N, C-alpha and C positions, 0 to 999 in steps of 0.2 A: 503494500499499500504506500503510495507516494502522498506526502502532505504538502499542501500548497501553503507555505509560510510566508512567502514574499508578498502576499496580497494585502497583509495587514500592515498599517504603519507600525514602526518600532514601538511607539508608546502603547498602542492597542495590543500588540503582541505581548508586551510585558504585562499589561493588565490581565490579559487572558491567562498567561502562565502563573500569575499570582492567584488567580481565582481557582485554577486547577490544582495548585499546590503541588505536593510530591507525588500525586496520583500519575501513574503510568501503567500501560498494559502489563499485566503480570503481577502488580503490587497488591498488597493487602492493607486494609485500614479498618478502624472501627470508630463508632461514635454511639450516642445514646440509642439509636435505632437498630444497631446491630453491627455485624462484621461483614466486610465486603471484599470481594476480589475484583479488581479492575480488569475488564475484559478488553476495552478499547477506548481510546481517546479520539474523538472526532473533532474536526475543525471545519470552518467555512460552510459551504453549501451542504456538505454531508451531515454536519451537526444541525443545521437548521432544518433539514428534511427529517431528521430522526426525532426531533422534539416538537416540530411544527410550530416554531416561533423564531423570532429574530435573536440570534446569539452567534457568537464566534466560535463557541466550542460546546461540546457535550461529552458525557462520560457514560459508558455502558458498564454496569456492575452486575455481579451475582451476589445475592444475599446468601451467606453460607448457611444460616439456620433454615431457610425456607427454600433454598435452591431456585429462587425466582430472579429473573433478569430484568433490568430496567435501564432505560437511558434517560439521563437528567442533566441539568446544568446548574446544580447546587454548588455554590462556592465553598472552598476549603476554609474552615474556621478553626478557632482555637478549641473547639469541642471535638475536632477530628484528630485521630492519632494513627500515624503510620506504624504499621506492624513490621512490614518488610517491603523492600523494593524488589522489583523483578530480578530474577537470576538469569533471565534470557537475554541474549545479545539483541541489538537493534535489528539485525537481519532476521532472527527468529520471530520477533514480535511482528515485523512487517510481512513476513511470509504467511502469517496466520490467516 
């Protein structure tokens, strides 16, 4: 999967990166609603189509307790905690 990163102005890209936080495909995090695996980080048109709203990014996660998948654009906050980053290489994540 190829990400179109040059379409966003630098400051908008930095804002999106801050909102996504440390979440990347293959990482795990938890918050008050559960523990999640990040399946995919979407950007641009792909993100907007996935959540059917105007956004620069979206994340597809799997809730570990219920095994349900959802795509959302909820920002990373101080109530979210990273468990571990992906151990996969960028090439393995992109090939998924």
